[in-house]
DSSP file (Angstrom, degrees, kcal/mol; ACC not computed):
  #  RESIDUE AA STRUCTURE BP1 BP2  ACC     N-H-->O    O-->H-N    N-H-->O    O-->H-N    TCO  KAPPA ALPHA  PHI   PSI    X-CA   Y-CA   Z-CA
    1    1 A X              0   0    0      0, 0.0   116,-0.2     0, 0.0     2,-0.1   0.000 360.0 360.0 360.0 133.6   -6.9    8.2   12.5
    2    2 A X        -     0   0    0    114,-0.1     2,-0.4   112,-0.1   114,-0.2  -0.393 360.0-150.1 -72.1 144.4  -10.7    8.2   12.5
    3    3 A X  E     -A  115   0A   0    112,-2.5   112,-2.1    -2,-0.1     2,-0.5  -0.961   6.4-142.8-116.1 131.9  -12.6   10.3   10.0
    4    4 A X  E     +A  114   0A   0     -2,-0.4     2,-0.3   110,-0.3   110,-0.3  -0.850  34.4 156.7 -96.7 126.2  -16.1   11.7   10.8
    5    5 A X  E     -A  113   0A   0    108,-2.8   108,-2.5    -2,-0.5     2,-0.4  -0.908  48.2 -86.5-142.0 166.2  -18.4   11.8    7.8
    6    6 A X  E     -A  112   0A   0     86,-0.4    88,-2.9    -2,-0.3    89,-1.1  -0.637  47.3-156.1 -76.4 130.8  -22.1   11.8    6.9
    7    7 A X  E     -Ab 111  95A   0    104,-3.2   104,-1.2    -2,-0.4     2,-0.3  -0.863  10.6-168.2-115.1 145.0  -23.5    8.3    6.8
    8    8 A X  E     - b   0  96A   0     87,-1.9    89,-2.9    -2,-0.4     2,-0.4  -0.881  31.6-100.9-125.1 160.5  -26.5    6.9    4.9
    9    9 A X  E     - b   0  97A   0     -2,-0.3    89,-0.2    87,-0.2    90,-0.1  -0.666  22.5-147.6 -82.1 129.8  -28.3    3.5    5.2
   10   10 A X        +     0   0    0     87,-3.4    88,-0.2    -2,-0.4    -1,-0.1   0.926  32.5 166.6 -64.0 -46.4  -27.3    1.1    2.4
   11   11 A X        +     0   0    0     86,-0.5    88,-0.2     1,-0.1    -1,-0.2  -0.437  26.0 123.0  65.3-141.3  -30.7   -0.6    2.2
   12   12 A X    >   -     0   0    0      1,-0.2     3,-2.4    -2,-0.1    11,-0.3   0.776  46.8-167.0  58.2  32.8  -31.1   -2.7   -1.0
   13   13 A X  T 3  S+     0   0    0      1,-0.3    11,-0.2     9,-0.1    -1,-0.2  -0.234  71.5  20.4 -52.5 135.0  -31.8   -5.9    0.9
   14   14 A X  T 3  S+     0   0    0      9,-2.7    -1,-0.3     1,-0.3     2,-0.2   0.256 101.7 109.4  87.7 -11.2  -31.6   -8.9   -1.4
   15   15 A X  S <  S-     0   0    0     -3,-2.4     8,-3.1     7,-0.1    -1,-0.3  -0.537  70.5-106.7 -93.4 164.9  -29.4   -7.1   -3.9
   16   16 A X  B     -G   22   0B   0      6,-0.2     6,-0.2    -2,-0.2     2,-0.1  -0.660  23.2-143.9 -95.0 145.7  -25.7   -7.8   -4.6
   17   17 A X    >   -     0   0    0      4,-2.1     3,-1.9    -2,-0.3    42,-0.2  -0.293  43.4 -84.9 -89.8-177.6  -22.8   -5.6   -3.6
   18   18 A X  T 3  S+     0   0    0      1,-0.3    41,-0.2    40,-0.2    -2,-0.0   0.697 132.6  51.6 -62.9 -19.8  -19.6   -5.1   -5.6
   19   19 A X  T 3  S-     0   0    0     39,-1.2    -1,-0.3     2,-0.1     3,-0.1   0.272 120.6-108.8 -99.2  10.2  -18.2   -8.3   -4.0
   20   20 A X    <   +     0   0    0     -3,-1.9     2,-0.4     1,-0.3    -2,-0.1   0.601  68.3 150.3  69.9  14.5  -21.3  -10.3   -4.9
   21   21 A X        -     0   0    0     37,-0.3    -4,-2.1     1,-0.0     2,-0.7  -0.634  48.4-129.7 -72.7 130.9  -22.5  -10.5   -1.3
   22   22 A X  B     -G   16   0B   0     -2,-0.4    -6,-0.2    -6,-0.2    -7,-0.1  -0.772  30.9-116.2 -85.5 117.5  -26.3  -10.6   -1.2
   23   23 A X        +     0   0    0     -8,-3.1    -9,-2.7    -2,-0.7     2,-0.2  -0.297  47.9 158.8 -62.4 126.7  -27.3   -7.9    1.2
   24   24 A X        -     0   0    0    -11,-0.2    75,-0.4     3,-0.2    76,-0.4  -0.673  52.0-102.5-131.3-171.0  -29.0   -9.2    4.4
   25   25 A X  S    S+     0   0    0     -2,-0.2    -2,-0.1    74,-0.1   -12,-0.0   0.368 106.4  58.9 -96.4   4.3  -29.7   -7.9    7.9
   26   26 A X  S    S+     0   0    0      1,-0.1     2,-0.5    73,-0.0    -1,-0.1   0.822  80.0  76.8-109.0 -37.1  -27.0   -9.9    9.6
   27   27 A X  S    S-     0   0    0      1,-0.1     2,-0.8    28,-0.0    73,-0.5  -0.664  75.1-131.4 -84.5 124.5  -23.5   -9.3    8.2
   28   28 A X        +     0   0    0     -2,-0.5    28,-2.3    72,-0.2     2,-0.3  -0.634  48.0 148.6 -76.6 109.6  -21.9   -6.0    9.4
   29   29 A X  E     -c   56   0A   0     -2,-0.8    69,-2.7    26,-0.3    72,-0.3  -0.936  27.7-164.3-139.4 162.2  -20.7   -4.3    6.2
   30   30 A X  E     -cD  57  97A   0     26,-1.9    28,-1.8    -2,-0.3    29,-1.2  -0.882  18.2-126.8-135.6 168.9  -20.2   -0.8    4.8
   31   31 A X  E     -cD  59  96A   0     65,-2.2    65,-1.9    -2,-0.3     2,-0.3  -0.988  23.3-178.4-118.5 131.2  -19.5    0.8    1.4
   32   32 A X  E     -c   60   0A   0     27,-1.6     2,-2.2    -2,-0.4    29,-0.9  -0.949  38.8-109.3-123.7 149.2  -16.6    3.1    0.9
   33   33 A X  S    S+     0   0    0     61,-0.4    34,-3.1    -2,-0.3     2,-0.3  -0.281  90.4  77.7 -81.3  57.9  -15.9    4.9   -2.5
   34   34 A X  B >   -H   66   0C   0     -2,-2.2     3,-1.4    32,-0.2     4,-0.3  -0.859  63.1-150.4-160.3 125.4  -12.8    2.9   -3.5
   35   35 A X  G >  S+     0   0    0     30,-1.2     3,-1.1    -2,-0.3    31,-0.1   0.761  99.1  67.9 -67.7 -21.4  -12.5   -0.6   -4.9
   36   36 A X  G 3  S+     0   0    0      1,-0.2    -1,-0.3    -3,-0.1    -3,-0.1   0.667  94.0  58.6 -69.4 -16.0   -9.1   -0.8   -3.2
   37   37 A X  G X  S+     0   0    0     -3,-1.4     3,-2.0    -5,-0.1    20,-0.3   0.571  76.4 125.8 -88.5  -9.9  -10.9   -0.8    0.2
   38   38 A X  T <  S+     0   0    0     -3,-1.1    20,-0.2    -4,-0.3     3,-0.1  -0.226  77.7  10.4 -56.5 135.7  -13.0   -3.9   -0.6
   39   39 A X  T 3  S+     0   0    0     18,-3.7     2,-0.3     1,-0.3    -1,-0.3   0.563  97.3 125.9  71.5  13.8  -12.7   -6.7    2.0
   40   40 A X    <   -     0   0    0     -3,-2.0    17,-2.7    17,-0.2     2,-0.3  -0.698  59.7-118.4 -94.4 155.4  -10.8   -4.5    4.5
   41   41 A X  E     -E   56   0A   0     -2,-0.3    77,-2.0    15,-0.2     2,-0.3  -0.732  30.2-176.8 -96.2 142.1  -12.1   -4.1    8.1
   42   42 A X  E     -EF  55 117A   0     13,-2.9    13,-2.8    -2,-0.3     2,-0.5  -0.930  23.9-133.4-130.4 157.2  -13.2   -0.8    9.6
   43   43 A X  E     -EF  54 116A   0     73,-2.8    73,-1.4    -2,-0.3     2,-0.4  -0.963  25.4-165.4-107.1 126.8  -14.4    0.4   13.0
   44   44 A X  E     -EF  53 115A   0      9,-2.9     9,-2.2    -2,-0.5     2,-0.4  -0.951   4.0-170.2-118.4 134.1  -17.5    2.6   12.7
   45   45 A X  E     -EF  52 114A   0     69,-2.8    69,-2.4    -2,-0.4     2,-0.6  -0.983  23.9-129.8-128.9 132.6  -18.7    4.7   15.7
   46   46 A X  E  >  - F   0 113A   0      5,-3.0     4,-2.3    -2,-0.4     3,-0.4  -0.706  17.6-153.6 -76.4 118.1  -21.9    6.7   16.1
   47   47 A X  T  4 S+     0   0    0     65,-1.2    -1,-0.2    -2,-0.6    66,-0.1   0.761  88.5  56.3 -67.0 -25.3  -20.8   10.1   17.2
   48   48 A X  T  4 S+     0   0    0     64,-0.4    -1,-0.2     1,-0.1    65,-0.1   0.832 125.8  13.3 -78.4 -32.7  -24.1   10.8   19.0
   49   49 A X  T  4 S-     0   0    0     -3,-0.4    -2,-0.2     2,-0.2    -1,-0.1   0.469  93.6-120.2-126.3  -3.4  -24.1    7.8   21.4
   50   50 A X     <  +     0   0    0     -4,-2.3    -3,-0.1     1,-0.3     2,-0.1   0.426  58.9 148.4  79.7  -1.7  -20.6    6.3   21.2
   51   51 A X        -     0   0    0     54,-0.2    -5,-3.0    -5,-0.2     2,-0.3  -0.413  25.1-172.2 -69.0 144.4  -21.8    2.9   20.0
   52   52 A X  E     - E   0  45A   0     -7,-0.2     2,-0.3    52,-0.1    -7,-0.2  -0.948  14.4-179.7-141.0 154.3  -19.3    1.2   17.8
   53   53 A X  E     - E   0  44A   0     -9,-2.2    -9,-2.9    -2,-0.3     2,-0.3  -0.990  28.1-120.9-153.3 148.1  -18.9   -1.9   15.5
   54   54 A X  E     + E   0  43A   0     -2,-0.3     2,-0.3   -11,-0.2   -11,-0.2  -0.726  39.0 179.3 -84.4 140.0  -16.4   -3.6   13.3
   55   55 A X  E     - E   0  42A   0    -13,-2.8   -13,-2.9    -2,-0.3     2,-0.4  -0.982  25.9-125.5-144.1 154.5  -17.5   -4.0    9.7
   56   56 A X  E     -cE  29  41A   0    -28,-2.3   -26,-1.9    -2,-0.3     2,-0.9  -0.812  25.9-122.0 -99.7 137.9  -16.2   -5.3    6.5
   57   57 A X  E     +c   30   0A   0    -17,-2.7   -18,-3.7    -2,-0.4   -17,-0.2  -0.712  47.6 153.9 -80.0 108.0  -16.1   -3.2    3.3
   58   58 A X  E     +     0   0A   0    -28,-1.8   -39,-1.2    -2,-0.9   -37,-0.3   0.352  54.9  44.0-117.7   2.3  -18.2   -5.2    0.9
   59   59 A X  E    S-c   31   0A   0    -29,-1.2   -27,-1.6   -42,-0.2     2,-0.5  -0.963  71.6-123.1-145.6 162.3  -19.5   -2.5   -1.4
   60   60 A X  E     -c   32   0A   0     -2,-0.3   -27,-0.3   -29,-0.2     2,-0.3  -0.911  56.6  -4.7-108.8 131.9  -18.2    0.6   -3.3
   61   61 A X        -     0   0    0    -29,-0.9    35,-0.3    -2,-0.5   -27,-0.2  -0.875  24.1-143.4 143.1-172.8  -19.9    3.9   -2.8
   62   62 A X  S    S-     0   0    0     -2,-0.3     2,-2.5    33,-0.2    -1,-0.3   0.537 105.6 -37.5 -77.3 151.2  -21.6    6.1   -1.9
   63   63 A X  S    S+     0   0    0     -3,-0.2     2,-0.2    -2,-0.1    23,-0.1  -0.329 124.2  58.3  72.9 -58.1  -21.6    8.0   -5.2
   64   64 A X        -     0   0    0     -2,-2.5   -30,-0.1     1,-0.1     3,-0.1  -0.598  53.0-162.9-106.3 164.0  -18.0    7.5   -6.3
   65   65 A X  S    S+     0   0    0     -2,-0.2   -30,-1.2   -32,-0.1    -1,-0.1   0.461  87.9  36.3-119.5  -7.7  -15.9    4.5   -7.0
   66   66 A X  B     +H   34   0C   0    -32,-0.2     2,-1.3   -31,-0.1     3,-0.3  -0.169  61.9 135.5-143.2  46.9  -12.4    5.8   -6.9
   67   67 A X    >>  +     0   0    0    -34,-3.1     4,-2.2     1,-0.2     3,-0.9  -0.451  21.3 152.1 -91.2  61.7  -12.2    8.5   -4.2
   68   68 A X  H 3>> +     0   0    0     -2,-1.3     4,-2.7     1,-0.3     5,-0.9   0.785  62.6  64.2 -66.5 -29.1   -8.8    7.1   -3.0
   69   69 A X  H 345S+     0   0    0     -3,-0.3     6,-2.5     3,-0.2    -1,-0.3   0.838 111.3  38.9 -65.8 -29.5   -7.6   10.4   -1.6
   70   70 A X  H <>5S+     0   0    0     -3,-0.9     4,-1.0     4,-0.2    -2,-0.2   0.942 120.1  42.8 -77.9 -54.7  -10.5   10.3    0.8
   71   71 A X  H  <5S+     0   0    0     -4,-2.2    -2,-0.2   -38,-0.2    -3,-0.2   0.871 136.7  11.6 -64.7 -39.4  -10.5    6.6    1.7
   72   72 A X  T  <5S+     0   0    0     -4,-2.7    -3,-0.2    -5,-0.2    -1,-0.2   0.580 126.9  51.9-115.0 -13.7   -6.7    6.3    2.0
   73   73 A X  T  4<S-     0   0    0     -5,-0.9    -3,-0.2    -4,-0.3    -2,-0.1   0.477  98.9-114.1-110.6  -1.5   -5.3    9.8    2.0
   74   74 A X     <  +     0   0    0     -4,-1.0    -4,-0.2     1,-0.3    -3,-0.1   0.509  67.7 137.8  84.5   2.9   -7.2   11.6    4.7
   75   75 A X        -     0   0    0     -6,-2.5    -1,-0.3    -7,-0.1     2,-0.1  -0.344  62.8 -95.3 -73.6 163.3   -9.0   14.1    2.3
   76   76 A X        -     0   0    0      1,-0.1    -1,-0.1    -3,-0.1    -5,-0.1  -0.462  54.6 -83.7 -72.7 153.1  -12.6   14.9    2.8
   77   77 A X    >   -     0   0    0      1,-0.2     3,-1.6    -7,-0.1     4,-0.3  -0.368  31.2-137.7 -59.7 132.6  -15.1   12.8    0.7
   78   78 A X  G >  S+     0   0    0      1,-0.3     3,-2.0     2,-0.2     5,-0.4   0.856 101.7  66.6 -59.0 -35.1  -15.4   14.3   -2.8
   79   79 A X  G >  S+     0   0    0      1,-0.3     3,-1.8   -17,-0.2    13,-0.4   0.691  81.8  76.9 -62.8 -18.7  -19.2   13.7   -2.6
   80   80 A X  G <  S+     0   0    0     -3,-1.6    -1,-0.3     1,-0.3    -2,-0.2   0.717  78.1  74.3 -62.5 -19.1  -19.4   16.3    0.2
   81   81 A X  G <  S-     0   0    0     -3,-2.0    -1,-0.3     2,-0.3    -2,-0.2   0.672 115.5-111.7 -67.8 -15.6  -19.1   18.9   -2.6
   82   82 A X  S <  S+     0   0    0     -3,-1.8     8,-1.9     1,-0.2     2,-0.3   0.270  95.1  71.2  99.5 -10.8  -22.7   18.2   -3.5
   83   83 A X  B    S-I   89   0D   0     -5,-0.4    -2,-0.3     6,-0.3     6,-0.2  -0.994  74.8-134.0-134.7 141.3  -21.7   16.6   -6.9
   84   84 A X    >   -     0   0    0      4,-2.6     3,-1.8    -2,-0.3   -20,-0.1  -0.226  43.0 -86.5 -83.5-176.6  -20.1   13.3   -7.5
   85   85 A X  T 3  S+     0   0    0      1,-0.3    -1,-0.1     2,-0.1   -21,-0.1   0.643 131.0  50.4 -67.5 -14.3  -17.2   12.8   -9.9
   86   86 A X  T 3  S-     0   0    0      2,-0.1    -1,-0.3   -23,-0.1   -22,-0.0   0.366 122.7-103.6-102.2   2.7  -19.7   12.3  -12.8
   87   87 A X  S <  S+     0   0    0     -3,-1.8     2,-0.1     1,-0.3    -2,-0.1   0.455  72.3 142.5  93.0   1.2  -21.6   15.5  -11.9
   88   88 A X        -     0   0    0      1,-0.1    -4,-2.6   -25,-0.1    -1,-0.3  -0.485  59.0-105.2 -74.6 146.7  -24.6   13.9  -10.2
   89   89 A X  B     -I   83   0D   0     -6,-0.2    -6,-0.3    -2,-0.1     2,-0.2  -0.525  43.5-160.5 -69.3 135.2  -26.1   15.7   -7.2
   90   90 A X        -     0   0    0     -8,-1.9    -1,-0.0    -2,-0.2   -10,-0.0  -0.621  32.0-127.9-111.8 171.4  -25.2   13.9   -4.0
   91   91 A X        -     0   0    0     -2,-0.2   -11,-0.1     2,-0.1    -2,-0.0   0.218  56.6-111.5 -98.1  11.2  -26.6   13.8   -0.4
   92   92 A X        +     0   0    0    -13,-0.4   -86,-0.4     1,-0.2   -12,-0.1   0.601  63.7 156.8  72.4  16.1  -23.0   14.5    0.7
   93   93 A X        -     0   0    0    -14,-0.1    -1,-0.2     1,-0.1   -86,-0.2  -0.433  30.8-171.9 -75.5 146.1  -22.5   11.1    2.3
   94   94 A X  S    S+     0   0    0    -88,-2.9   -61,-0.4     1,-0.3     2,-0.3   0.462  72.3  24.6-111.5  -7.7  -19.0    9.6    2.8
   95   95 A X  E     -b    7   0A   0    -89,-1.1   -87,-1.9   -63,-0.1     2,-0.4  -0.979  62.5-145.0-156.0 143.3  -20.0    6.1    3.8
   96   96 A X  E     -bD   8  31A   0    -65,-1.9   -65,-2.2   -35,-0.3     2,-0.5  -0.920  20.6-146.8-107.8 140.4  -23.0    3.8    3.4
   97   97 A X  E     -bD   9  30A   0    -89,-2.9   -87,-3.4    -2,-0.4   -86,-0.5  -0.910   8.7-131.4-112.4 130.4  -23.9    1.5    6.3
   98   98 A X     >  -     0   0    0    -69,-2.7     4,-2.8    -2,-0.5     3,-0.3  -0.253  36.2 -98.3 -68.2 165.7  -25.4   -2.0    6.0
   99   99 A X  H  > S+     0   0    0    -75,-0.4     4,-2.5     1,-0.2     5,-0.2   0.869 121.9  51.5 -57.0 -43.5  -28.4   -2.9    8.0
  100  100 A X  H  > S+     0   0    0    -73,-0.5     4,-2.2   -76,-0.4    -1,-0.2   0.880 113.3  45.5 -64.9 -37.3  -26.5   -4.7   10.8
  101  101 A X  H  > S+     0   0    0    -72,-0.3     4,-2.2   -74,-0.3    -2,-0.2   0.930 111.0  53.5 -68.9 -45.6  -24.2   -1.7   11.2
  102  102 A X  H  <>S+     0   0    0     -4,-2.8     5,-2.1     1,-0.2     4,-0.3   0.921 113.8  42.4 -52.9 -48.6  -27.1    0.7   11.2
  103  103 A X  H ><5S+     0   0    0     -4,-2.5     3,-1.3     1,-0.2    -1,-0.2   0.903 111.5  53.6 -68.9 -42.0  -28.9   -1.3   14.0
  104  104 A X  H 3<5S+     0   0    0     -4,-2.2    -1,-0.2     1,-0.3    -2,-0.2   0.843 110.0  48.4 -63.3 -32.9  -25.7   -1.8   16.1
  105  105 A X  T 3<5S-     0   0    0     -4,-2.2    -1,-0.3    -5,-0.1   -54,-0.2   0.495 109.3-128.0 -84.0  -3.1  -25.0    1.9   16.0
  106  106 A X  T < 5 +     0   0    0     -3,-1.3     2,-0.3    -4,-0.3    -3,-0.2   0.907  45.4 171.4  56.1  46.7  -28.7    2.6   17.0
  107  107 A X      < +     0   0    0     -5,-2.1    -1,-0.2    -6,-0.1     3,-0.1  -0.642  24.6 177.8 -86.5 144.9  -29.2    5.0   14.2
  108  108 A X  S    S+     0   0    0      1,-0.3     2,-0.3    -2,-0.3    -1,-0.1   0.445  72.0   7.9-120.5 -10.4  -32.7    6.3   13.4
  109  109 A X  S    S-     0   0    0   -101,-0.0    -1,-0.3     0, 0.0     2,-0.0  -0.953  96.8 -69.4-158.3 168.2  -31.7    8.7   10.6
  110  110 A X  S    S+     0   0    0     -2,-0.3     2,-0.3    -3,-0.1  -102,-0.2  -0.346  70.7 130.5 -61.3 148.4  -28.7    9.5    8.5
  111  111 A X  E     -A    7   0A   0   -104,-1.2  -104,-3.2  -106,-0.1     2,-0.3  -0.970  52.7 -42.3-178.1-171.2  -26.0   11.3   10.4
  112  112 A X  E     +A    6   0A   0     -2,-0.3   -65,-1.2  -106,-0.2   -64,-0.4  -0.557  48.2 165.2 -82.5 136.0  -22.4   11.6   11.4
  113  113 A X  E     -AF   5  46A   0   -108,-2.5  -108,-2.8    -2,-0.3     2,-0.4  -0.936  27.7-132.7-134.6 160.2  -20.3    8.6   12.1
  114  114 A X  E     -AF   4  45A   0    -69,-2.4   -69,-2.8    -2,-0.3     2,-0.3  -0.889  25.6-177.7-110.5 151.0  -16.5    8.2   12.4
  115  115 A X  E     +AF   3  44A   0   -112,-2.1  -112,-2.5    -2,-0.4     2,-0.3  -0.988   8.8 171.4-144.7 154.0  -14.7    5.3   10.8
  116  116 A X  E     - F   0  43A   0    -73,-1.4   -73,-2.8    -2,-0.3     2,-0.1  -0.978  37.9 -99.6-156.5 152.3  -11.1    4.0   10.5
  117  117 A X  E       F   0  42A   0     -2,-0.3   -75,-0.3   -75,-0.2    -2,-0.0  -0.473 360.0 360.0 -70.2 144.8   -9.4    1.0    9.2
  118  118 A X              0   0    0    -77,-2.0   -76,-0.2    -2,-0.1    -1,-0.1   0.333 360.0 360.0-126.1 360.0   -8.5   -1.7   11.8
């Protein structure tokens, strides 16, 4: 079942993800806050325009690294509370989108997307 959450742009071009992938503009990837999700495929959909893309989970985040109840259990992202698991203030995001995903979904600002494992 798809979950709708607030999405942010990963950015960080040229830097490495948790899987040692060097971030570029071509590979469709996302970050979810669980290391157990690494290298799994998700379908991400822009709620505003219906555009959708398959993406690989190549990074951990945003904010947390072990929010398994959200990623695998259907709970809301812990970061939505406004604080992460270490007490840092968050932007309430539940997923980070790589550049290729951002462009494919035709996003112009952070906003809601739905995602699900495929």
